[in-house]
N, C-alpha and C positions, 0 to 999 in steps of 0.2 A: 406593401401597397401594388394593389390593382391597375395599368394606363393600360388605360382604354386611347385610343387614337379614333377622336371624333372632326372632321374637315380638318384642321388649319392647327385645333387644339386640344390637347392632351389633358385626359380626365384622370385622375390622380384618386382611387376609393377605397376607402380602408378592409384589411378583409374583416374583420371587426370591429363593427361602434364601441364605441365607444370604454375599450384594449383599453386605451389610458390612463382611466377609470379606474378599470380592474388591478393594472399598473399601481399611482396612487393608494390606491386604497392597502393592495395585499401592504409593504411597505411602509405603512404608515402603525399595520398591525405588526408587522419586527422588526420599530425602533427606531427603521432610518429617513434620516431629515436630508430637505432639501441639503442642508448642509456636505450631510455626511457621501448624498452623490457629489456636488460639486471638489471639494477634493477626493476622489475617488477615479473624479476622468482627468484632472490637471497629476493626479502622481503616473496614470497610466498614457497620456498623455509626454514624461518625463524622457527627451533622450533618453 
C-alpha cells in the first residue's frame, strides 16, 4: 500500500491493482480453500 496525504484525508492506494484476485486464483490452483486459510490463521494465532 502507498499512503498519500491529501489535505486532511489519507488515501490508500494498492501497489498492484487486482493483486487479491491473483492470490485467490493461485490458492484455487493449489487446492487451498477459504476454510484452510481460516484454520491456518487460527492456528497461527494460538498463544
